[in-house]
ChimeraX commands (.cxc) that place a marker at each C-alpha (Angstrom):
marker #1 position 56.75,42.00,12.13 radius 0.5
marker #1 position 57.90,39.09,14.30 radius 0.5
marker #1 position 55.54,38.79,17.27 radius 0.5
marker #1 position 56.24,36.37,20.10 radius 0.5
marker #1 position 53.06,34.81,21.50 radius 0.5
marker #1 position 53.69,33.98,25.15 radius 0.5
marker #1 position 51.01,31.29,25.36 radius 0.5
marker #1 position 49.96,30.70,28.96 radius 0.5
marker #1 position 47.37,27.94,28.53 radius 0.5
marker #1 position 45.89,25.49,26.03 radius 0.5
marker #1 position 42.32,25.03,24.88 radius 0.5
marker #1 position 40.96,21.74,26.32 radius 0.5
marker #1 position 40.98,19.05,23.65 radius 0.5
marker #1 position 37.18,18.83,23.60 radius 0.5
marker #1 position 36.88,22.42,22.40 radius 0.5
marker #1 position 39.68,22.56,19.81 radius 0.5
marker #1 position 37.30,21.64,17.00 radius 0.5
marker #1 position 35.78,25.14,17.33 radius 0.5
marker #1 position 38.77,27.44,16.69 radius 0.5
marker #1 position 41.82,25.31,17.47 radius 0.5
marker #1 position 44.27,26.08,20.27 radius 0.5
marker #1 position 45.02,29.60,21.46 radius 0.5
marker #1 position 47.93,30.07,19.06 radius 0.5
marker #1 position 45.54,29.33,16.18 radius 0.5
marker #1 position 43.05,31.85,17.55 radius 0.5
marker #1 position 45.68,34.58,17.62 radius 0.5
marker #1 position 46.92,33.61,14.17 radius 0.5
marker #1 position 43.35,34.05,12.90 radius 0.5
marker #1 position 43.10,37.38,14.69 radius 0.5
marker #1 position 46.16,38.64,12.76 radius 0.5
marker #1 position 45.14,37.08,9.44 radius 0.5
marker #1 position 45.86,39.45,6.56 radius 0.5
marker #1 position 48.43,41.36,8.60 radius 0.5
marker #1 position 52.17,41.39,8.13 radius 0.5
marker #1 position 52.70,39.42,11.35 radius 0.5
marker #1 position 54.88,36.35,11.88 radius 0.5
marker #1 position 53.59,34.74,15.05 radius 0.5
marker #1 position 56.16,32.73,17.02 radius 0.5
marker #1 position 54.69,30.72,19.91 radius 0.5
marker #1 position 56.38,30.11,23.28 radius 0.5
marker #1 position 54.67,27.60,25.61 radius 0.5
marker #1 position 55.28,29.44,28.87 radius 0.5
marker #1 position 53.89,26.83,31.36 radius 0.5
marker #1 position 56.29,24.33,29.75 radius 0.5
marker #1 position 59.18,26.63,30.65 radius 0.5
marker #1 position 59.65,28.11,27.19 radius 0.5
marker #1 position 60.41,31.81,27.04 radius 0.5
marker #1 position 62.55,33.77,24.58 radius 0.5
marker #1 position 66.26,33.61,25.39 radius 0.5
marker #1 position 66.46,37.36,24.89 radius 0.5
marker #1 position 63.79,40.06,24.68 radius 0.5
marker #1 position 65.27,41.11,21.33 radius 0.5
marker #1 position 64.36,37.72,19.78 radius 0.5
marker #1 position 61.07,39.25,18.56 radius 0.5
marker #1 position 59.91,42.72,17.59 radius 0.5
marker #1 position 57.08,42.60,20.11 radius 0.5
marker #1 position 55.31,40.20,22.48 radius 0.5
marker #1 position 51.70,39.24,23.17 radius 0.5
marker #1 position 50.75,37.49,26.44 radius 0.5
marker #1 position 47.69,35.25,26.21 radius 0.5
marker #1 position 44.97,34.54,28.72 radius 0.5
marker #1 position 45.05,31.55,31.07 radius 0.5
marker #1 position 42.87,29.60,33.48 radius 0.5
marker #1 position 45.66,30.13,36.03 radius 0.5
marker #1 position 45.68,33.05,38.46 radius 0.5
marker #1 position 48.74,35.25,38.74 radius 0.5
marker #1 position 48.79,34.93,42.53 radius 0.5
marker #1 position 49.10,31.12,42.38 radius 0.5
marker #1 position 52.40,29.39,43.05 radius 0.5
marker #1 position 54.10,28.55,39.82 radius 0.5
marker #1 position 57.67,28.97,38.68 radius 0.5
marker #1 position 56.50,29.67,35.14 radius 0.5
marker #1 position 54.38,32.60,36.34 radius 0.5
marker #1 position 57.32,34.12,38.23 radius 0.5
marker #1 position 59.54,33.58,35.18 radius 0.5
marker #1 position 56.96,35.33,32.99 radius 0.5
marker #1 position 56.86,38.26,35.41 radius 0.5
marker #1 position 60.62,38.50,35.08 radius 0.5
marker #1 position 60.38,38.49,31.30 radius 0.5
marker #1 position 57.82,41.32,31.43 radius 0.5
marker #1 position 60.26,43.43,33.44 radius 0.5
marker #1 position 63.09,42.56,31.05 radius 0.5
marker #1 position 60.98,43.56,28.04 radius 0.5
marker #1 position 60.06,46.88,29.61 radius 0.5
marker #1 position 63.70,47.59,30.48 radius 0.5
marker #1 position 64.72,46.74,26.91 radius 0.5
marker #1 position 61.89,48.90,25.46 radius 0.5
marker #1 position 60.46,45.94,23.52 radius 0.5
marker #1 position 56.69,46.37,23.06 radius 0.5
marker #1 position 54.52,43.94,24.98 radius 0.5
marker #1 position 50.71,43.60,25.13 radius 0.5
marker #1 position 48.73,41.46,27.59 radius 0.5
marker #1 position 45.31,39.85,27.15 radius 0.5
marker #1 position 43.27,39.08,30.33 radius 0.5
marker #1 position 45.74,36.98,32.39 radius 0.5
marker #1 position 48.42,38.75,30.35 radius 0.5
marker #1 position 47.19,42.14,31.59 radius 0.5
marker #1 position 47.17,40.87,35.15 radius 0.5
marker #1 position 50.63,39.32,35.07 radius 0.5
marker #1 position 52.02,42.58,33.71 radius 0.5
marker #1 position 50.40,44.45,36.60 radius 0.5
marker #1 position 51.91,42.12,39.22 radius 0.5
marker #1 position 55.32,42.07,37.51 radius 0.5
marker #1 position 55.50,45.85,37.75 radius 0.5
marker #1 position 54.32,46.17,41.36 radius 0.5
marker #1 position 50.51,46.00,41.23 radius 0.5
marker #1 position 48.07,43.65,42.96 radius 0.5
marker #1 position 45.57,41.19,41.43 radius 0.5
marker #1 position 42.84,39.43,43.40 radius 0.5
marker #1 position 39.67,37.39,42.89 radius 0.5
marker #1 position 37.12,40.11,42.26 radius 0.5
marker #1 position 34.22,40.72,44.60 radius 0.5
marker #1 position 32.24,41.63,41.47 radius 0.5
marker #1 position 32.26,37.96,40.45 radius 0.5
marker #1 position 32.59,36.59,36.95 radius 0.5
marker #1 position 33.04,38.97,34.06 radius 0.5
marker #1 position 31.55,37.08,31.11 radius 0.5
marker #1 position 29.74,37.92,27.92 radius 0.5
marker #1 position 30.21,41.01,25.79 radius 0.5
marker #1 position 31.16,44.02,27.93 radius 0.5
marker #1 position 31.67,47.58,26.76 radius 0.5
marker #1 position 34.64,49.61,27.92 radius 0.5
marker #1 position 34.50,53.41,28.00 radius 0.5
marker #1 position 37.64,55.28,27.01 radius 0.5
marker #1 position 38.85,57.51,29.86 radius 0.5
marker #1 position 42.29,58.39,28.50 radius 0.5
marker #1 position 43.73,58.81,25.02 radius 0.5
marker #1 position 47.09,57.79,23.55 radius 0.5
marker #1 position 48.45,58.24,19.99 radius 0.5
marker #1 position 48.34,54.46,19.40 radius 0.5
marker #1 position 44.58,54.37,20.03 radius 0.5
marker #1 position 43.74,54.59,16.34 radius 0.5
marker #1 position 41.07,54.47,15.08 radius 0.5
marker #1 position 39.66,56.70,17.80 radius 0.5
marker #1 position 36.53,55.57,19.60 radius 0.5
marker #1 position 34.77,56.36,22.86 radius 0.5
marker #1 position 33.80,52.75,23.58 radius 0.5
marker #1 position 35.17,49.28,22.90 radius 0.5
marker #1 position 33.12,46.07,23.20 radius 0.5
marker #1 position 34.85,42.70,23.58 radius 0.5
marker #1 position 34.08,39.21,24.87 radius 0.5
marker #1 position 35.06,38.70,28.51 radius 0.5
marker #1 position 35.96,35.67,30.61 radius 0.5
marker #1 position 37.57,36.37,33.98 radius 0.5
marker #1 position 37.16,36.30,37.75 radius 0.5
marker #1 position 40.39,38.03,38.76 radius 0.5
marker #1 position 40.99,41.77,38.43 radius 0.5
marker #1 position 43.70,44.31,39.10 radius 0.5
marker #1 position 42.86,45.89,42.45 radius 0.5
marker #1 position 45.97,48.07,42.76 radius 0.5
marker #1 position 47.88,49.50,39.85 radius 0.5
marker #1 position 51.68,49.76,39.74 radius 0.5
marker #1 position 53.20,53.20,40.13 radius 0.5
marker #1 position 53.09,55.12,36.87 radius 0.5
marker #1 position 50.34,53.01,35.28 radius 0.5
marker #1 position 47.47,54.81,33.56 radius 0.5
marker #1 position 43.92,53.51,33.13 radius 0.5
marker #1 position 42.79,54.27,29.59 radius 0.5
marker #1 position 39.54,52.31,29.59 radius 0.5
marker #1 position 37.01,51.21,32.22 radius 0.5
marker #1 position 33.77,49.28,32.36 radius 0.5
marker #1 position 31.16,49.05,35.09 radius 0.5
marker #1 position 32.36,45.56,35.98 radius 0.5
marker #1 position 36.09,46.13,35.43 radius 0.5
marker #1 position 37.49,49.56,36.37 radius 0.5
marker #1 position 41.03,48.67,35.20 radius 0.5
marker #1 position 40.01,47.33,31.79 radius 0.5
marker #1 position 42.66,48.92,29.56 radius 0.5
marker #1 position 45.95,49.90,31.19 radius 0.5
marker #1 position 49.17,51.42,29.91 radius 0.5
marker #1 position 51.93,50.47,32.34 radius 0.5
marker #1 position 54.74,52.17,30.42 radius 0.5
marker #1 position 55.35,53.26,26.82 radius 0.5
marker #1 position 54.86,50.14,24.68 radius 0.5
marker #1 position 53.59,48.12,27.64 radius 0.5
marker #1 position 49.80,47.77,27.56 radius 0.5
marker #1 position 47.17,45.25,28.61 radius 0.5
marker #1 position 43.43,44.74,28.16 radius 0.5
marker #1 position 40.95,42.58,30.07 radius 0.5
marker #1 position 38.85,41.63,27.04 radius 0.5
marker #1 position 39.50,38.81,24.56 radius 0.5
marker #1 position 39.80,40.01,20.94 radius 0.5
marker #1 position 40.97,36.53,19.89 radius 0.5
marker #1 position 37.88,34.73,21.22 radius 0.5
marker #1 position 34.94,33.91,18.94 radius 0.5
marker #1 position 31.31,33.87,20.05 radius 0.5
marker #1 position 31.11,30.11,19.37 radius 0.5
marker #1 position 34.07,29.37,21.62 radius 0.5
marker #1 position 32.83,31.73,24.34 radius 0.5
marker #1 position 29.39,30.10,24.30 radius 0.5
marker #1 position 30.98,26.67,24.73 radius 0.5
marker #1 position 33.00,27.68,27.79 radius 0.5
marker #1 position 30.10,29.60,29.35 radius 0.5
marker #1 position 27.89,26.54,29.02 radius 0.5
marker #1 position 30.66,24.43,30.54 radius 0.5
marker #1 position 30.65,26.72,33.60 radius 0.5
marker #1 position 26.86,26.78,33.92 radius 0.5
marker #1 position 26.88,24.89,37.23 radius 0.5
marker #1 position 29.37,27.41,38.61 radius 0.5
marker #1 position 27.91,30.61,37.17 radius 0.5
marker #1 position 24.19,29.82,37.24 radius 0.5
marker #1 position 21.91,32.33,35.49 radius 0.5
marker #1 position 24.92,34.49,34.67 radius 0.5
marker #1 position 25.86,31.87,32.08 radius 0.5
marker #1 position 22.53,32.38,30.28 radius 0.5
marker #1 position 22.98,36.15,30.28 radius 0.5
marker #1 position 26.51,35.81,28.96 radius 0.5
marker #1 position 25.41,33.58,26.10 radius 0.5
marker #1 position 22.59,35.98,25.23 radius 0.5
marker #1 position 25.04,38.91,25.11 radius 0.5
marker #1 position 27.09,37.16,22.44 radius 0.5
marker #1 position 24.49,38.32,19.91 radius 0.5
marker #1 position 25.92,41.83,20.38 radius 0.5
marker #1 position 28.58,43.13,18.01 radius 0.5
marker #1 position 32.17,43.52,19.18 radius 0.5
marker #1 position 35.06,45.80,18.24 radius 0.5
marker #1 position 37.72,43.19,17.53 radius 0.5
marker #1 position 39.05,45.07,14.49 radius 0.5
marker #1 position 39.67,48.19,16.55 radius 0.5
marker #1 position 41.37,46.20,19.31 radius 0.5
marker #1 position 43.69,44.53,16.79 radius 0.5
marker #1 position 44.58,47.91,15.29 radius 0.5
marker #1 position 45.45,49.21,18.75 radius 0.5
marker #1 position 47.64,46.19,19.50 radius 0.5
marker #1 position 49.53,46.66,16.24 radius 0.5
marker #1 position 49.93,50.39,16.94 radius 0.5
marker #1 position 51.43,49.56,20.36 radius 0.5
marker #1 position 53.79,47.22,18.52 radius 0.5
marker #1 position 54.93,50.04,16.29 radius 0.5
marker #1 position 52.29,50.14,13.60 radius 0.5
marker #1 position 54.17,47.87,11.18 radius 0.5
marker #1 position 51.68,45.02,11.10 radius 0.5
marker #1 position 49.18,46.55,8.71 radius 0.5
marker #1 position 48.54,44.95,5.38 radius 0.5
marker #1 position 50.66,46.46,2.59 radius 0.5
marker link #1:1,2 radius 0.2
marker link #1:2,3 radius 0.2
marker link #1:3,4 radius 0.2
marker link #1:4,5 radius 0.2
marker link #1:5,6 radius 0.2
marker link #1:6,7 radius 0.2
marker link #1:7,8 radius 0.2
marker link #1:8,9 radius 0.2
marker link #1:9,10 radius 0.2
marker link #1:10,11 radius 0.2
marker link #1:11,12 radius 0.2
marker link #1:12,13 radius 0.2
marker link #1:13,14 radius 0.2
marker link #1:14,15 radius 0.2
marker link #1:15,16 radius 0.2
marker link #1:16,17 radius 0.2
marker link #1:17,18 radius 0.2
marker link #1:18,19 radius 0.2
marker link #1:19,20 radius 0.2
marker link #1:20,21 radius 0.2
marker link #1:21,22 radius 0.2
marker link #1:22,23 radius 0.2
marker link #1:23,24 radius 0.2
marker link #1:24,25 radius 0.2
marker link #1:25,26 radius 0.2
marker link #1:26,27 radius 0.2
marker link #1:27,28 radius 0.2
marker link #1:28,29 radius 0.2
marker link #1:29,30 radius 0.2
marker link #1:30,31 radius 0.2
marker link #1:31,32 radius 0.2
marker link #1:32,33 radius 0.2
marker link #1:33,34 radius 0.2
marker link #1:34,35 radius 0.2
marker link #1:35,36 radius 0.2
marker link #1:36,37 radius 0.2
marker link #1:37,38 radius 0.2
marker link #1:38,39 radius 0.2
marker link #1:39,40 radius 0.2
marker link #1:40,41 radius 0.2
marker link #1:41,42 radius 0.2
marker link #1:42,43 radius 0.2
marker link #1:43,44 radius 0.2
marker link #1:44,45 radius 0.2
marker link #1:45,46 radius 0.2
marker link #1:46,47 radius 0.2
marker link #1:47,48 radius 0.2
marker link #1:48,49 radius 0.2
marker link #1:49,50 radius 0.2
marker link #1:50,51 radius 0.2
marker link #1:51,52 radius 0.2
marker link #1:52,53 radius 0.2
marker link #1:53,54 radius 0.2
marker link #1:54,55 radius 0.2
marker link #1:55,56 radius 0.2
marker link #1:56,57 radius 0.2
marker link #1:57,58 radius 0.2
marker link #1:58,59 radius 0.2
marker link #1:59,60 radius 0.2
marker link #1:60,61 radius 0.2
marker link #1:61,62 radius 0.2
marker link #1:62,63 radius 0.2
marker link #1:63,64 radius 0.2
marker link #1:64,65 radius 0.2
marker link #1:65,66 radius 0.2
marker link #1:66,67 radius 0.2
marker link #1:67,68 radius 0.2
marker link #1:68,69 radius 0.2
marker link #1:69,70 radius 0.2
marker link #1:70,71 radius 0.2
marker link #1:71,72 radius 0.2
marker link #1:72,73 radius 0.2
marker link #1:73,74 radius 0.2
marker link #1:74,75 radius 0.2
marker link #1:75,76 radius 0.2
marker link #1:76,77 radius 0.2
marker link #1:77,78 radius 0.2
marker link #1:78,79 radius 0.2
marker link #1:79,80 radius 0.2
marker link #1:80,81 radius 0.2
marker link #1:81,82 radius 0.2
marker link #1:82,83 radius 0.2
marker link #1:83,84 radius 0.2
marker link #1:84,85 radius 0.2
marker link #1:85,86 radius 0.2
marker link #1:86,87 radius 0.2
marker link #1:87,88 radius 0.2
marker link #1:88,89 radius 0.2
marker link #1:89,90 radius 0.2
marker link #1:90,91 radius 0.2
marker link #1:91,92 radius 0.2
marker link #1:92,93 radius 0.2
marker link #1:93,94 radius 0.2
marker link #1:94,95 radius 0.2
marker link #1:95,96 radius 0.2
marker link #1:96,97 radius 0.2
marker link #1:97,98 radius 0.2
marker link #1:98,99 radius 0.2
marker link #1:99,100 radius 0.2
marker link #1:100,101 radius 0.2
marker link #1:101,102 radius 0.2
marker link #1:102,103 radius 0.2
marker link #1:103,104 radius 0.2
marker link #1:104,105 radius 0.2
marker link #1:105,106 radius 0.2
marker link #1:106,107 radius 0.2
marker link #1:107,108 radius 0.2
marker link #1:108,109 radius 0.2
marker link #1:109,110 radius 0.2
marker link #1:110,111 radius 0.2
marker link #1:111,112 radius 0.2
marker link #1:112,113 radius 0.2
marker link #1:113,114 radius 0.2
marker link #1:114,115 radius 0.2
marker link #1:115,116 radius 0.2
marker link #1:116,117 radius 0.2
marker link #1:117,118 radius 0.2
marker link #1:118,119 radius 0.2
marker link #1:119,120 radius 0.2
marker link #1:120,121 radius 0.2
marker link #1:121,122 radius 0.2
marker link #1:122,123 radius 0.2
marker link #1:123,124 radius 0.2
marker link #1:124,125 radius 0.2
marker link #1:125,126 radius 0.2
marker link #1:126,127 radius 0.2
marker link #1:127,128 radius 0.2
marker link #1:128,129 radius 0.2
marker link #1:129,130 radius 0.2
marker link #1:130,131 radius 0.2
marker link #1:131,132 radius 0.2
marker link #1:132,133 radius 0.2
marker link #1:133,134 radius 0.2
marker link #1:134,135 radius 0.2
marker link #1:135,136 radius 0.2
marker link #1:136,137 radius 0.2
marker link #1:137,138 radius 0.2
marker link #1:138,139 radius 0.2
marker link #1:139,140 radius 0.2
marker link #1:140,141 radius 0.2
marker link #1:141,142 radius 0.2
marker link #1:142,143 radius 0.2
marker link #1:143,144 radius 0.2
marker link #1:144,145 radius 0.2
marker link #1:145,146 radius 0.2
marker link #1:146,147 radius 0.2
marker link #1:147,148 radius 0.2
marker link #1:148,149 radius 0.2
marker link #1:149,150 radius 0.2
marker link #1:150,151 radius 0.2
marker link #1:151,152 radius 0.2
marker link #1:152,153 radius 0.2
marker link #1:153,154 radius 0.2
marker link #1:154,155 radius 0.2
marker link #1:155,156 radius 0.2
marker link #1:156,157 radius 0.2
marker link #1:157,158 radius 0.2
marker link #1:158,159 radius 0.2
marker link #1:159,160 radius 0.2
marker link #1:160,161 radius 0.2
marker link #1:161,162 radius 0.2
marker link #1:162,163 radius 0.2
marker link #1:163,164 radius 0.2
marker link #1:164,165 radius 0.2
marker link #1:165,166 radius 0.2
marker link #1:166,167 radius 0.2
marker link #1:167,168 radius 0.2
marker link #1:168,169 radius 0.2
marker link #1:169,170 radius 0.2
marker link #1:170,171 radius 0.2
marker link #1:171,172 radius 0.2
marker link #1:172,173 radius 0.2
marker link #1:173,174 radius 0.2
marker link #1:174,175 radius 0.2
marker link #1:175,176 radius 0.2
marker link #1:176,177 radius 0.2
marker link #1:177,178 radius 0.2
marker link #1:178,179 radius 0.2
marker link #1:179,180 radius 0.2
marker link #1:180,181 radius 0.2
marker link #1:181,182 radius 0.2
marker link #1:182,183 radius 0.2
marker link #1:183,184 radius 0.2
marker link #1:184,185 radius 0.2
marker link #1:185,186 radius 0.2
marker link #1:186,187 radius 0.2
marker link #1:187,188 radius 0.2
marker link #1:188,189 radius 0.2
marker link #1:189,190 radius 0.2
marker link #1:190,191 radius 0.2
marker link #1:191,192 radius 0.2
marker link #1:192,193 radius 0.2
marker link #1:193,194 radius 0.2
marker link #1:194,195 radius 0.2
marker link #1:195,196 radius 0.2
marker link #1:196,197 radius 0.2
marker link #1:197,198 radius 0.2
marker link #1:198,199 radius 0.2
marker link #1:199,200 radius 0.2
marker link #1:200,201 radius 0.2
marker link #1:201,202 radius 0.2
marker link #1:202,203 radius 0.2
marker link #1:203,204 radius 0.2
marker link #1:204,205 radius 0.2
marker link #1:205,206 radius 0.2
marker link #1:206,207 radius 0.2
marker link #1:207,208 radius 0.2
marker link #1:208,209 radius 0.2
marker link #1:209,210 radius 0.2
marker link #1:210,211 radius 0.2
marker link #1:211,212 radius 0.2
marker link #1:212,213 radius 0.2
marker link #1:213,214 radius 0.2
marker link #1:214,215 radius 0.2
marker link #1:215,216 radius 0.2
marker link #1:216,217 radius 0.2
marker link #1:217,218 radius 0.2
marker link #1:218,219 radius 0.2
marker link #1:219,220 radius 0.2
marker link #1:220,221 radius 0.2
marker link #1:221,222 radius 0.2
marker link #1:222,223 radius 0.2
marker link #1:223,224 radius 0.2
marker link #1:224,225 radius 0.2
marker link #1:225,226 radius 0.2
marker link #1:226,227 radius 0.2
marker link #1:227,228 radius 0.2
marker link #1:228,229 radius 0.2
marker link #1:229,230 radius 0.2
marker link #1:230,231 radius 0.2
marker link #1:231,232 radius 0.2
marker link #1:232,233 radius 0.2
marker link #1:233,234 radius 0.2
marker link #1:234,235 radius 0.2
view
């Protein structure tokens, strides 16, 4: 399966010794799967020439906010709409979830709930055939301030947490996003939480402590591959 990674940010150079850049994190996430990852540096103006260039697309997280001015963000929104119209599967992570929401008519804002950091558990509130293996909860590492505050017409919330009501959203068949970070390791998360200690205060300590909890990365990866058509499993 040829998966286009629409990379929307880069890991600061000082942290790349942990897990590399984001494309390397996603490559590790898919290790052992029949996935050819092709990276497009979206802030540098690189997007696929045609939605059919890849079998599916994955939108990464970013330190940017979707409501900021930026030609690359508007171009990415356009590509999301094109992919949906062409029925090419697309899955968004964090910023990726949010840009999909805005592209399709929703609203994203800085959340009044503050930072969502540490390991958070989502509760499944809606089922789809691609949500295999089945589970009632999903725990992932979080790192975000922005949230979807209004969903596009036709979108369905499939998972919610106390901090993030719109945690897992299906916008259309084959068009799904999640607020958590299945690609992010505990070591990398701890580094960025410590870096934001002056900004987050005691919340940084709580976030680091939560990283001792187990996560459900394997389940999240299975769901992503099922959205993509289920062809990325190991032979």
